[in-house]
LOSE-143779 format. One line per field, with one value per residue (C-alpha): x, y, z; residue number from 1. Coordinates in Angstrom, 2 decimals, m for minus. Example, Ala and Ser with C-alpha at 12.3 -4.5 7.8 and 13.67 -1.06 7.14 Angstrom:
# LOSE-143779
east = 12.30 / 13.67 $
north = m4.50 / m1.06 $
up = 7.80 / 7.14 $
n = 1 / 2 $
//
This chain:
# LOSE-143779
east = 141.20 / 138.52 / 136.60 / 132.92 / 130.22 / 129.58 / 133.21 / 133.01 / 129.71 / 130.93 / 134.47 / 135.40 / 135.82 / 139.69 / 139.66 / 136.82 / 138.70 / 141.79 / 139.66 / 138.66 / 142.12 / 143.23 / 139.80 / 140.04 / 143.54 / 145.04 / 141.49 / 140.44 / 137.84 / 135.38 / 135.27 / 135.27 / 132.14 / 130.41 / 131.10 / 128.88 / 125.97 / 126.69 / 125.36 / 125.49 / 123.27 / 125.20 / 128.33 / 126.07 / 124.76 / 128.32 / 129.44 / 126.53 / 127.12 / 130.65 / 129.44 / 126.95 / 129.72 / 131.75 / 128.69 / 127.77 / 131.35 / 131.30 / 133.55 / 136.83 / 137.17 / 136.20 / 138.98 / 141.43 / 140.55 / 141.04 / 144.40 / 145.46 / 145.49 / 148.59 / 148.73 / 148.37 / 151.90 / 153.10 / 155.96 / 154.85 / 154.95 / 158.43 / 159.74 / 157.91 / 156.01 / 152.50 / 150.31 / 150.24 / 146.68 / 147.57 / 150.72 / 148.65 / 146.01 / 148.44 / 150.58 / 147.54 / 146.61 / 150.08 / 150.93 / 154.22 / 155.17 / 154.63 / 156.72 / 158.68 / 156.14 / 153.14 / 154.78 / 155.52 / 151.95 / 150.46 / 152.84 / 151.63 / 147.98 / 148.65 / 150.14 / 147.30 / 144.62 / 146.19 / 146.63 / 142.96 / 141.33 / 143.79 / 143.59 / 144.85 / 142.93 / 141.28 / 140.18 / 139.24 / 141.77 / 140.41 / 137.38 / 133.69 / 134.37 / 137.06 / 139.70 / 141.38 / 141.23 / 143.81 / 146.38 / 144.56 / 141.24 / 142.91 / 144.54 / 141.28 / 139.38 / 142.14 / 142.04 / 138.25 / 137.99 / 140.80 / 138.24 / 135.48 / 133.68 / 135.39 / 132.29 / 131.56 / 135.17 / 135.23 / 132.14 / 133.51 / 136.74 / 134.70 / 132.62 / 135.82 / 137.19 / 134.03 / 134.51 / 138.13 / 136.93 / 134.23 / 136.78 / 139.18 / 136.32 / 135.42 / 139.04 / 138.99 / 135.77 / 136.72 / 133.63 / 133.45 / 130.30 / 130.20 / 126.65 / 127.34 / 130.53 / 128.64 / 126.06 / 128.82 / 130.66 / 127.54 / 127.03 / 130.66 / 130.50 / 127.19 / 128.68 / 131.09 / 128.24 / 127.67 / 126.20 / 128.43 / 129.72 / 129.93 / 131.74 / 134.79 / 135.00 / 134.65 / 131.14 / 128.08 / 124.98 / 122.46 / 119.30 / 116.34 / 117.06 / 120.53 / 123.15 / 124.49 / 120.96 / 120.33 / 123.75 / 122.79 / 119.55 / 121.50 / 123.97 / 121.23 / 119.34 / 122.51 / 123.25 / 119.64 / 120.19 / 123.37 / 121.43 / 118.91 / 115.80 / 113.33 / 112.05 / 113.86 / 112.63 / 113.16 / 109.57 / 107.84 / 109.12 / 112.61 / 112.07 / 114.23 / 111.96 / 113.17 / 110.79 / 111.76 / 108.90 / 107.08 / 107.11 / 103.63 / 102.14 / 99.46 / 100.88 / 101.18 / 104.40 / 106.28 / 107.33 / 110.42 / 113.04 / 114.12 / 115.45 / 118.67 / 118.62 / 120.58 / 120.61 / 123.36 / 126.75 / 125.05 / 126.04 / 126.36 / 123.89 / 120.73 / 118.06 / 120.44 / 120.95 / 117.25 / 117.68 / 120.80 / 119.85 / 116.90 / 118.96 / 121.52 / 118.69 / 117.39 / 120.90 / 121.15 / 117.73 / 118.67 / 122.06 / 120.27 / 117.67 / 114.99 / 111.54 / 109.23 / 105.43 / 105.37 / 107.28 / 109.70 / 109.54 / 112.47 / 112.08 / 114.87 / 112.72 / 113.86 / 113.10 / 112.43 / 114.47 / 112.78 / 116.10 / 115.79 / 112.01 / 109.53 / 108.04 / 109.08 / 108.25 / 107.74 / 108.94 / 106.89 / 103.96 / 103.62 / 103.11 / 100.31 / 98.55 / 99.64 / 101.72 / 100.50 / 100.52 / 101.04 / 104.57 / 105.45 / 105.45 / 107.82 / 111.19 / 114.59 / 117.24 / 118.24 / 114.67 / 114.24 / 110.73 / 110.19 / 108.37 / 111.44 / 113.73 / 111.53 / 111.31 / 115.09 / 115.50 / 113.25 / 110.52 / 106.95 / 104.91 / 101.62 / 102.39 / 102.71 / 99.08 / 99.75 / 102.36 / 99.71 / 99.88 / 96.88 / 97.25 / 95.34 / 98.35 / 100.80 / 101.51 / 102.84 / 105.84 / 109.00 / 111.99 / 115.50 / 117.12 / 120.15 / 118.91 / 120.10 / 120.40 / 122.49 / 120.18 / 121.38 / 124.97 / 124.77 / 123.07 / 125.68 / 122.86 / 123.16 / 119.42 / 116.30 / 112.58 / 110.61 / 107.25 / 106.03 / 107.26 / 106.65 / 104.11 / 105.60 / 104.72 / 107.02 / 106.67 / 108.62 / 108.05 / 109.16 / 108.89 / 108.77 / 109.78 / 111.65 / 115.30 / 116.93 / 120.31 / 121.94 / 123.55 / 120.71 / 117.63 / 116.99 / 116.32 / 112.70 / 111.93 / 113.20 / 111.13 / 113.80 / 112.62 / 115.59 / 115.13 / 111.53 / 112.55 / 115.24 / 112.55 / 110.43 / 113.34 / 113.86 / 110.14 / 109.93 / 112.88 / 111.32 / 107.80 / 108.94 / 111.01 / 107.84 / 106.53 / 109.70 / 109.48 / 108.43 / 111.03 / 111.02 / 113.78 / 114.52 / 117.11 / 117.18 / 117.60 / 118.35 / 118.39 / 118.08 / 120.74 / 121.71 / 124.41 / 126.45 / 125.17 / 121.50 / 118.65 / 117.18 / 114.01 / 113.15 / 114.05 / 113.25 / 113.11 / 112.02 / 110.10 / 110.03 / 107.91 / 107.50 / 105.80 / 104.82 / 101.11 / 99.24 / 97.43 / 100.70 / 102.23 / 99.20 / 99.16 / 102.85 / 102.35 / 99.32 / 101.27 / 104.33 / 102.29 / 100.25 / 103.51 / 104.74 / 101.58 / 101.92 / 105.60 / 104.86 / 101.88 / 103.93 / 106.89 / 104.84 / 105.78 / 103.91 / 104.66 / 103.90 / 103.82 / 103.55 / 102.96 / 105.26 / 104.77 / 102.45 / 102.89 / 100.73 / 102.29 / 102.71 / 102.52 / 104.00 / 101.54 / 101.73 / 102.07 / 104.93 / 106.68 / 106.42 / 108.19 / 111.15 / 111.19 / 111.22 / 114.11 / 116.18 / 115.47 / 116.57 / 119.84 / 120.51 / 120.10 / 118.24 / 115.00 / 114.91 / 111.71 / 111.87 / 109.99 / 111.49 / 111.94 / 112.87 / 110.40 / 110.70 / 109.12 / 107.34 / 105.14 / 103.68 / 103.21 / 101.55 / 98.65 / 97.66 / 99.18 / 100.69 / 104.33 / 107.13 / 110.75 / 114.07 / 116.79 / 120.50 / 123.00 / 125.09 / 128.64 / 129.94 / 127.00 / 124.61 / 125.11 / 123.24 / 122.72 / 126.47 / 129.58 / 130.47 / 127.37 / 128.59 / 127.73 / 129.74 / 129.69 / 128.87 / 125.72 / 124.67 / 125.25 / 122.86 / 120.30 / 120.55 / 120.13 / 117.10 / 115.54 / 116.24 / 114.51 / 111.40 / 111.28 / 111.55 / 108.72 / 106.46 / 107.28 / 106.43 / 103.19 / 102.03 / 102.33 $
north = m158.77 / m158.14 / m161.14 / m161.67 / m163.25 / m165.78 / m166.93 / m167.16 / m169.04 / m171.58 / m172.20 / m175.37 / m174.62 / m174.46 / m171.99 / m169.96 / m169.81 / m168.58 / m165.85 / m164.57 / m164.92 / m162.11 / m160.63 / m161.47 / m161.31 / m164.84 / m166.28 / m168.08 / m170.10 / m167.18 / m167.09 / m170.91 / m171.21 / m168.39 / m170.08 / m172.97 / m170.55 / m170.10 / m168.91 / m165.24 / m162.82 / m159.71 / m158.55 / m157.27 / m160.82 / m162.24 / m159.54 / m160.26 / m164.03 / m163.49 / m161.27 / m164.01 / m166.64 / m164.56 / m163.65 / m167.30 / m168.43 / m167.14 / m164.94 / m166.93 / m167.14 / m163.47 / m162.55 / m164.75 / m162.86 / m159.48 / m160.62 / m161.80 / m158.16 / m155.99 / m152.87 / m149.58 / m148.25 / m151.10 / m153.58 / m155.47 / m152.29 / m151.44 / m154.95 / m155.03 / m158.24 / m156.89 / m158.66 / m157.00 / m155.79 / m154.22 / m152.62 / m151.03 / m149.72 / m148.35 / m146.75 / m145.03 / m143.63 / m142.12 / m144.33 / m145.38 / m141.70 / m140.57 / m137.92 / m139.26 / m137.55 / m139.08 / m142.49 / m142.30 / m141.19 / m144.07 / m146.54 / m145.33 / m145.60 / m149.14 / m150.07 / m148.47 / m150.08 / m153.55 / m153.28 / m152.33 / m154.76 / m157.56 / m157.14 / m154.60 / m151.52 / m152.11 / m149.30 / m149.43 / m146.76 / m146.42 / m144.85 / m144.48 / m143.30 / m145.89 / m143.32 / m143.10 / m141.37 / m138.75 / m139.42 / m136.87 / m138.73 / m142.04 / m140.68 / m139.00 / m142.31 / m144.09 / m141.54 / m141.83 / m145.61 / m146.34 / m145.35 / m147.63 / m150.55 / m153.93 / m155.63 / m152.61 / m152.39 / m156.06 / m155.50 / m152.23 / m153.98 / m156.67 / m154.03 / m152.37 / m155.75 / m156.28 / m152.84 / m153.68 / m156.92 / m155.02 / m152.65 / m155.51 / m157.41 / m154.31 / m154.18 / m157.84 / m157.39 / m154.01 / m152.46 / m148.80 / m147.39 / m144.42 / m143.29 / m143.64 / m141.62 / m138.87 / m138.73 / m138.82 / m135.96 / m133.79 / m134.17 / m133.35 / m130.21 / m129.08 / m129.44 / m126.60 / m124.19 / m123.70 / m121.03 / m118.46 / m119.66 / m123.20 / m122.75 / m121.37 / m124.58 / m126.85 / m127.82 / m128.24 / m126.24 / m125.02 / m123.47 / m121.98 / m119.04 / m118.21 / m117.30 / m120.86 / m122.26 / m120.08 / m120.99 / m124.68 / m124.01 / m122.33 / m125.21 / m127.85 / m125.93 / m125.60 / m129.32 / m130.09 / m128.02 / m129.99 / m133.25 / m132.30 / m131.35 / m129.43 / m127.01 / m125.84 / m123.28 / m122.14 / m121.81 / m119.42 / m121.17 / m121.93 / m125.51 / m126.39 / m128.12 / m129.90 / m131.48 / m133.99 / m134.11 / m137.31 / m138.77 / m137.37 / m134.12 / m134.46 / m137.64 / m137.93 / m137.31 / m139.36 / m137.00 / m137.64 / m135.75 / m134.84 / m131.84 / m129.87 / m128.02 / m129.58 / m129.71 / m127.77 / m129.47 / m132.25 / m134.67 / m134.35 / m137.04 / m136.64 / m135.51 / m134.59 / m138.21 / m138.31 / m135.33 / m136.56 / m140.22 / m139.35 / m136.57 / m139.21 / m141.27 / m138.28 / m137.53 / m141.06 / m140.80 / m137.47 / m138.77 / m141.70 / m139.38 / m141.36 / m140.19 / m142.25 / m142.61 / m140.39 / m137.31 / m137.09 / m134.22 / m133.96 / m131.58 / m130.35 / m129.37 / m126.09 / m126.90 / m130.13 / m129.93 / m127.01 / m125.48 / m121.75 / m121.51 / m123.84 / m124.82 / m128.41 / m129.82 / m126.28 / m127.18 / m130.35 / m128.88 / m126.13 / m128.84 / m130.48 / m127.19 / m127.14 / m123.98 / m122.11 / m118.31 / m117.87 / m119.21 / m115.96 / m114.11 / m116.56 / m115.06 / m116.70 / m116.31 / m112.93 / m111.62 / m111.92 / m113.00 / m115.67 / m113.07 / m110.82 / m113.74 / m114.71 / m111.14 / m110.76 / m113.96 / m112.54 / m115.15 / m114.25 / m115.00 / m114.39 / m117.34 / m119.92 / m121.17 / m121.89 / m124.52 / m127.02 / m130.13 / m131.86 / m135.57 / m136.53 / m135.37 / m137.66 / m141.38 / m141.11 / m140.03 / m142.02 / m140.96 / m142.33 / m141.54 / m142.53 / m144.81 / m142.61 / m145.68 / m148.82 / m151.57 / m151.99 / m151.43 / m154.26 / m156.57 / m155.80 / m154.80 / m151.85 / m151.15 / m151.42 / m151.21 / m148.76 / m150.13 / m147.06 / m143.72 / m143.31 / m140.76 / m137.99 / m135.06 / m132.29 / m129.77 / m126.85 / m126.39 / m124.44 / m125.25 / m122.18 / m122.34 / m119.90 / m118.93 / m118.90 / m119.12 / m122.53 / m122.34 / m121.06 / m122.75 / m126.11 / m129.10 / m129.40 / m125.74 / m125.58 / m124.96 / m126.27 / m126.13 / m128.10 / m130.97 / m131.28 / m131.50 / m134.04 / m136.18 / m135.82 / m136.90 / m140.10 / m140.86 / m140.26 / m142.61 / m145.34 / m144.93 / m145.04 / m148.17 / m149.98 / m149.98 / m151.42 / m149.40 / m145.99 / m143.32 / m140.14 / m137.55 / m134.30 / m132.88 / m129.26 / m128.35 / m124.86 / m123.01 / m119.35 / m117.17 / m120.09 / m119.67 / m122.26 / m121.01 / m120.44 / m122.96 / m122.92 / m120.83 / m121.81 / m124.60 / m124.74 / m128.05 / m129.78 / m133.04 / m135.31 / m138.50 / m141.03 / m144.38 / m146.61 / m145.83 / m142.67 / m144.42 / m145.60 / m142.13 / m140.48 / m142.87 / m142.17 / m138.40 / m138.53 / m140.37 / m138.12 / m134.89 / m136.23 / m136.99 / m133.44 / m132.03 / m134.38 / m133.48 / m129.75 / m130.13 / m132.15 / m129.74 / m126.52 / m125.44 / m124.33 / m125.08 / m123.97 / m126.27 / m125.51 / m128.21 / m127.32 / m130.28 / m133.26 / m135.72 / m138.76 / m142.17 / m142.82 / m146.47 / m147.17 / m147.76 / m151.55 / m151.31 / m148.78 / m150.74 / m153.79 / m151.85 / m151.09 / m154.74 / m155.92 / m153.54 / m154.88 / m158.48 / m157.75 / m156.32 / m159.44 / m157.53 / m159.51 / m157.86 / m156.21 / m154.40 / m151.83 / m148.86 / m145.38 / m143.81 / m140.50 / m138.14 / m137.44 / m135.27 / m138.44 / m138.05 / m134.85 / m136.14 / m139.23 / m136.96 / m136.50 / m139.41 / m142.90 / m142.98 / m145.42 / m144.97 / m146.75 / m146.60 / m146.63 / m147.98 / m145.47 / m146.04 / m145.46 / m147.40 / m145.44 / m142.30 / m139.24 / m135.60 / m135.83 / m134.98 / m138.71 / m139.47 / m141.30 / m143.82 / m145.47 / m144.79 / m148.49 / m148.29 / m145.06 / m146.75 / m149.53 / m146.85 / m145.32 / m148.78 / m149.45 / m146.12 / m146.95 / m150.27 / m148.63 / m146.32 / m149.41 / m151.14 / m148.09 / m147.92 / m151.61 / m151.24 / m148.35 / m150.33 $
up = 141.85 / 144.50 / 145.78 / 145.02 / 147.15 / 144.39 / 144.65 / 148.44 / 148.39 / 145.80 / 147.10 / 149.04 / 152.75 / 152.79 / 149.87 / 151.35 / 154.64 / 152.81 / 151.19 / 154.65 / 156.18 / 158.47 / 159.25 / 162.95 / 164.42 / 164.69 / 164.99 / 161.77 / 163.70 / 163.57 / 159.78 / 159.64 / 161.80 / 159.92 / 156.58 / 157.70 / 157.11 / 153.37 / 150.97 / 151.92 / 150.01 / 151.06 / 152.84 / 155.64 / 156.16 / 156.29 / 158.74 / 161.06 / 160.86 / 162.20 / 165.04 / 166.02 / 166.08 / 168.52 / 170.58 / 171.04 / 171.77 / 175.35 / 177.46 / 177.42 / 173.60 / 173.42 / 175.87 / 173.94 / 170.75 / 172.43 / 173.83 / 170.37 / 169.29 / 169.51 / 171.64 / 169.79 / 169.14 / 171.37 / 171.51 / 168.38 / 166.37 / 167.64 / 166.92 / 163.56 / 164.41 / 163.67 / 161.13 / 157.71 / 158.38 / 161.75 / 160.32 / 157.55 / 160.01 / 162.61 / 159.89 / 158.32 / 161.74 / 162.10 / 165.07 / 163.49 / 163.40 / 167.01 / 168.71 / 171.72 / 174.01 / 172.22 / 172.20 / 175.93 / 176.69 / 174.66 / 176.35 / 179.76 / 178.67 / 177.42 / 180.78 / 182.76 / 180.58 / 180.75 / 184.51 / 184.95 / 182.51 / 181.82 / 178.06 / 175.50 / 174.40 / 171.02 / 168.74 / 165.06 / 164.11 / 160.57 / 162.23 / 161.35 / 157.80 / 157.13 / 156.23 / 159.62 / 162.98 / 163.88 / 166.60 / 168.78 / 168.36 / 169.19 / 172.34 / 173.39 / 173.06 / 174.98 / 177.83 / 178.04 / 177.97 / 180.44 / 183.13 / 181.80 / 183.46 / 182.80 / 181.30 / 179.13 / 177.96 / 176.97 / 174.81 / 173.44 / 172.42 / 170.66 / 168.85 / 167.65 / 166.55 / 164.48 / 162.95 / 162.11 / 160.49 / 158.57 / 157.04 / 156.23 / 154.58 / 152.54 / 151.37 / 150.30 / 148.34 / 146.89 / 148.49 / 149.42 / 151.10 / 148.71 / 149.54 / 153.26 / 152.96 / 151.13 / 153.91 / 156.54 / 154.83 / 154.63 / 158.37 / 159.14 / 156.99 / 158.46 / 161.96 / 161.17 / 162.01 / 165.73 / 168.02 / 169.78 / 173.14 / 171.79 / 168.48 / 170.31 / 172.39 / 169.38 / 170.53 / 168.32 / 169.21 / 166.64 / 168.05 / 166.24 / 163.90 / 165.17 / 162.56 / 162.67 / 162.20 / 159.17 / 157.74 / 158.06 / 156.17 / 153.36 / 153.14 / 153.03 / 150.34 / 148.22 / 148.55 / 147.57 / 144.41 / 143.67 / 144.15 / 141.46 / 143.44 / 141.25 / 143.90 / 147.02 / 149.53 / 153.08 / 154.27 / 156.68 / 159.82 / 158.45 / 157.27 / 154.25 / 151.71 / 148.59 / 146.07 / 143.40 / 140.92 / 139.93 / 136.42 / 135.78 / 137.16 / 139.81 / 141.40 / 145.16 / 147.10 / 149.66 / 152.44 / 154.53 / 156.53 / 160.03 / 161.96 / 161.60 / 164.95 / 167.83 / 171.59 / 173.34 / 172.94 / 171.02 / 168.27 / 164.49 / 163.41 / 165.51 / 163.04 / 160.24 / 159.16 / 158.21 / 155.86 / 154.10 / 153.52 / 151.23 / 149.63 / 148.61 / 147.09 / 145.10 / 143.89 / 142.46 / 140.79 / 139.23 / 138.05 / 136.35 / 134.80 / 136.59 / 137.72 / 139.92 / 139.80 / 142.90 / 143.99 / 146.90 / 149.39 / 151.79 / 154.72 / 156.96 / 159.95 / 161.49 / 165.11 / 166.95 / 170.14 / 171.96 / 173.05 / 172.34 / 172.81 / 174.52 / 171.16 / 170.49 / 167.01 / 165.72 / 162.22 / 161.76 / 163.70 / 161.09 / 158.43 / 160.42 / 161.16 / 164.80 / 164.92 / 168.00 / 167.43 / 171.19 / 170.65 / 168.86 / 172.19 / 173.91 / 174.82 / 174.71 / 177.43 / 175.96 / 175.96 / 172.17 / 171.22 / 168.59 / 166.51 / 166.58 / 165.70 / 162.75 / 161.48 / 161.81 / 159.75 / 157.04 / 157.52 / 156.58 / 159.70 / 157.91 / 155.61 / 158.40 / 158.07 / 154.37 / 155.34 / 156.45 / 154.24 / 152.72 / 153.61 / 150.43 / 148.41 / 150.21 / 150.35 / 153.90 / 155.97 / 156.66 / 158.74 / 159.14 / 162.49 / 164.50 / 167.30 / 170.21 / 172.42 / 173.02 / 171.71 / 168.10 / 169.18 / 171.72 / 169.19 / 166.48 / 164.13 / 161.74 / 161.34 / 163.48 / 162.71 / 164.87 / 166.01 / 167.92 / 169.24 / 172.95 / 174.14 / 176.26 / 178.45 / 179.74 / 182.55 / 183.92 / 187.63 / 190.64 / 194.32 / 196.58 / 200.22 / 202.44 / 202.16 / 205.57 / 207.31 / 206.90 / 210.31 / 212.45 / 210.99 / 212.74 / 210.47 / 211.60 / 210.91 / 207.34 / 204.22 / 201.83 / 198.22 / 196.83 / 199.29 / 198.15 / 194.50 / 195.42 / 197.01 / 193.87 / 191.64 / 193.62 / 193.54 / 189.77 / 189.23 / 191.33 / 189.89 / 186.24 / 186.94 / 188.10 / 184.50 / 183.00 / 179.80 / 181.14 / 181.82 / 183.93 / 183.97 / 185.78 / 183.40 / 184.60 / 188.23 / 189.50 / 192.82 / 191.71 / 193.38 / 195.58 / 198.22 / 200.09 / 203.47 / 202.60 / 202.80 / 199.24 / 199.15 / 195.57 / 193.20 / 189.49 / 187.67 / 184.48 / 184.31 / 181.26 / 181.28 / 178.46 / 177.89 / 174.92 / 175.30 / 176.22 / 179.08 / 180.63 / 180.27 / 181.84 / 184.80 / 185.41 / 185.19 / 187.48 / 190.18 / 189.94 / 190.07 / 192.99 / 194.79 / 194.13 / 195.71 / 198.69 / 199.23 / 199.15 / 201.51 / 204.01 / 203.88 / 203.96 / 200.47 / 197.38 / 193.74 / 190.20 / 187.21 / 183.49 / 180.90 / 178.00 / 175.69 / 175.26 / 172.41 / 171.80 / 171.29 / 167.57 / 166.51 / 163.08 / 160.24 / 159.64 / 155.85 / 156.13 / 158.86 / 156.57 / 153.78 / 156.03 / 157.09 / 153.47 / 152.76 / 155.69 / 154.68 / 151.11 / 152.46 / 154.52 / 157.79 / 160.52 / 161.58 / 164.97 / 165.96 / 168.75 / 170.23 / 170.16 / 173.57 / 171.94 / 170.30 / 166.59 / 163.91 / 162.74 / 165.86 / 164.45 / 160.91 / 162.46 / 163.38 / 159.73 / 157.75 / 158.13 / 159.27 / 160.05 / 161.09 / 160.52 / 163.17 / 162.34 / 164.88 / 166.81 / 168.00 / 171.55 / 173.04 / 170.87 / 172.96 / 171.69 / 172.69 / 173.26 / 171.17 / 171.18 / 169.06 / 165.96 / 163.29 / 160.53 / 156.82 / 156.34 / 158.47 / 156.76 / 153.40 / 154.42 / 155.42 / 151.93 / 150.38 / 152.62 / 151.58 / 147.93 / 148.44 / 149.89 / 146.85 / 144.62 / 146.52 / 146.14 / 142.43 / 141.99 / 143.97 / 141.79 / 138.54 $
n = 1 / 2 / 3 / 4 / 5 / 6 / 7 / 8 / 9 / 10 / 11 / 12 / 13 / 14 / 15 / 16 / 17 / 18 / 19 / 20 / 21 / 22 / 23 / 24 / 25 / 26 / 27 / 28 / 29 / 30 / 31 / 32 / 33 / 34 / 35 / 36 / 37 / 38 / 39 / 40 / 41 / 42 / 43 / 44 / 45 / 46 / 47 / 48 / 49 / 50 / 51 / 52 / 53 / 54 / 55 / 56 / 57 / 58 / 59 / 60 / 61 / 62 / 63 / 64 / 65 / 66 / 67 / 68 / 69 / 70 / 71 / 72 / 73 / 74 / 75 / 76 / 77 / 78 / 79 / 80 / 81 / 82 / 83 / 84 / 85 / 86 / 87 / 88 / 89 / 90 / 91 / 92 / 93 / 94 / 95 / 96 / 97 / 98 / 99 / 100 / 101 / 102 / 103 / 104 / 105 / 106 / 107 / 108 / 109 / 110 / 111 / 112 / 113 / 114 / 115 / 116 / 117 / 118 / 119 / 120 / 121 / 122 / 123 / 124 / 125 / 126 / 127 / 128 / 129 / 130 / 131 / 132 / 133 / 134 / 135 / 136 / 137 / 138 / 139 / 140 / 141 / 142 / 143 / 144 / 145 / 146 / 147 / 148 / 149 / 150 / 151 / 152 / 153 / 154 / 155 / 156 / 157 / 158 / 159 / 160 / 161 / 162 / 163 / 164 / 165 / 166 / 167 / 168 / 169 / 170 / 171 / 172 / 173 / 174 / 175 / 176 / 177 / 178 / 179 / 180 / 181 / 182 / 183 / 184 / 185 / 186 / 187 / 188 / 189 / 190 / 191 / 192 / 193 / 194 / 195 / 196 / 197 / 198 / 199 / 200 / 201 / 202 / 203 / 204 / 205 / 206 / 207 / 208 / 209 / 210 / 211 / 212 / 213 / 214 / 215 / 216 / 217 / 218 / 219 / 220 / 221 / 222 / 223 / 224 / 225 / 226 / 227 / 228 / 229 / 230 / 231 / 232 / 233 / 234 / 235 / 236 / 237 / 238 / 239 / 240 / 241 / 242 / 243 / 244 / 245 / 246 / 247 / 248 / 249 / 250 / 251 / 252 / 253 / 254 / 255 / 256 / 257 / 258 / 259 / 260 / 261 / 262 / 263 / 264 / 265 / 266 / 267 / 268 / 269 / 270 / 271 / 272 / 273 / 274 / 275 / 276 / 277 / 278 / 279 / 280 / 281 / 282 / 283 / 284 / 285 / 286 / 287 / 288 / 289 / 290 / 291 / 292 / 293 / 294 / 295 / 296 / 297 / 298 / 299 / 300 / 301 / 302 / 303 / 304 / 305 / 306 / 307 / 308 / 309 / 310 / 311 / 312 / 313 / 314 / 315 / 316 / 317 / 318 / 319 / 320 / 321 / 322 / 323 / 324 / 325 / 326 / 327 / 328 / 329 / 330 / 331 / 332 / 333 / 334 / 335 / 336 / 337 / 338 / 339 / 340 / 341 / 342 / 343 / 344 / 345 / 346 / 347 / 348 / 349 / 350 / 351 / 352 / 353 / 354 / 355 / 356 / 357 / 358 / 359 / 360 / 361 / 362 / 363 / 364 / 365 / 366 / 367 / 368 / 369 / 370 / 371 / 372 / 373 / 374 / 375 / 376 / 377 / 378 / 379 / 380 / 381 / 382 / 383 / 384 / 385 / 386 / 387 / 388 / 389 / 390 / 391 / 392 / 393 / 394 / 395 / 396 / 397 / 398 / 399 / 400 / 401 / 402 / 403 / 404 / 405 / 406 / 407 / 408 / 409 / 410 / 411 / 412 / 413 / 414 / 415 / 416 / 417 / 418 / 419 / 420 / 421 / 422 / 423 / 424 / 425 / 426 / 427 / 428 / 429 / 430 / 431 / 432 / 433 / 434 / 435 / 436 / 437 / 438 / 439 / 440 / 441 / 442 / 443 / 444 / 445 / 446 / 447 / 448 / 449 / 450 / 451 / 452 / 453 / 454 / 455 / 456 / 457 / 458 / 459 / 460 / 461 / 462 / 463 / 464 / 465 / 466 / 467 / 468 / 469 / 470 / 471 / 472 / 473 / 474 / 475 / 476 / 477 / 478 / 479 / 480 / 481 / 482 / 483 / 484 / 485 / 486 / 487 / 488 / 489 / 490 / 491 / 492 / 493 / 494 / 495 / 496 / 497 / 498 / 499 / 500 / 501 / 502 / 503 / 504 / 505 / 506 / 507 / 508 / 509 / 510 / 511 / 512 / 513 / 514 / 515 / 516 / 517 / 518 / 519 / 520 / 521 / 522 / 523 / 524 / 525 / 526 / 527 / 528 / 529 / 530 / 531 / 532 / 533 / 534 / 535 / 536 / 537 / 538 / 539 / 540 / 541 / 542 / 543 / 544 / 545 / 546 / 547 / 548 / 549 / 550 / 551 / 552 / 553 / 554 / 555 / 556 / 557 / 558 / 559 / 560 / 561 / 562 / 563 / 564 / 565 / 566 / 567 / 568 / 569 / 570 / 571 / 572 / 573 / 574 / 575 / 576 / 577 / 578 / 579 / 580 / 581 / 582 / 583 / 584 / 585 / 586 / 587 / 588 / 589 / 590 / 591 $
//
């Protein structure tokens, strides 16, 4: 019989300790110290209590715990001296069934890793969904992490140990994160669609109105139908919109959602998580035959990343009345205008103005999003409350000098465009660091038709600057642009600069932030408030209605815009529960 929290909370310490036996390899002290914090209101609260115990124990006990673990496909497996839990996990991952070549490769990786770090490589082989990583995925992670930094690897081993304990705890309590697994599966299936040039390499890239993008829209709309949405449409800019009607006609709607386009060679969860979490909530409402005092509108925004065209937040901008008709004449890398792409996709351009939403018909906008950073991961917290989205400004620039012979042009006679941009990059880095929480990035850098033996005569670059307030962002941008002018003047160069995007900082509406906080508290998840350094569709909706965001922890140090972007089914399940709770709060408030 599965355990219950009531049993655990009521049991004498020796019995309670026996209930939690085997969670942490040969280390019952972790559960014992955590049990001092009983009663636990949720499994999430118990899991976090154990992570805190280990966090506060210090480095030596942490290293002892790591060293108490067996190597993957190591000596303990061969001699059959693994714990029952480890045997089960390594068997499920296929590690007990390696070919001689695979076994030899893993043995060598074990030796290399131990020699470098002084402790064994730890990986939660049952993976983010809980159903197991493949041997190939395990070996790939091993090969990547064997080159890591020692301090990082110690923490990464501990994070994987906590994940192993989480799955073992789920097993003991008979808990399966069903809603989280559904959301996880949707994202995996949607990631099967990718643009040409990337799909062949197994990489995920979905840019505005490509075949892969339109296939994603079709899939999302079909899944919305399966979930029980009453109205589903792909609108005039390609947004996928699903509406679940309120109990009574004429009631307001809660609007939510995120984007389904991706950056090039990006991750599977950025944006898409915020579409599928509310879809899972609607599916449950529909299955229960339940209507709320308000409707739910879920939008899969067609374009947020600005990858194919320089039109960031195109999808959400159309809803706020900020679609710029000048965008229609922009051309992509193949010379196809946005107008042509939209016509080819069968979108009705004349209907774009009709997409503007009337704020009076909405309660507000909320968005769930993967964090895209390391903060929650390092704090061992599954969810975070967003206090504000940083303001940002982007530029595309070019410095123009004079191309000349690399061998015959003396250093003091050069008009080197690339050297000027290099100087600008270093200044931008140093200037942003002065503020502490500002950031500046040159993410694109190109010497057109550059040659190894030619002084660069031109250098194209991008510039992205962000800060928690508009004033701080503007001061940063002013200093960096002034420095660019000064560098070009001193070096005898000229430059062009085009502002491609400006987004105001978007502080969360206090009453909506409070609803997310109440949801986390009810789930037993400690509150962590944090700003968002990344831009989100919520920034656009913020211009016409109150908004607030919930962050979900990412794995692999929270990396994003990267194929390693990941989250667990357990964390996604908590996000669905938090969203459910907000719906419950709104229902209670309306009575």
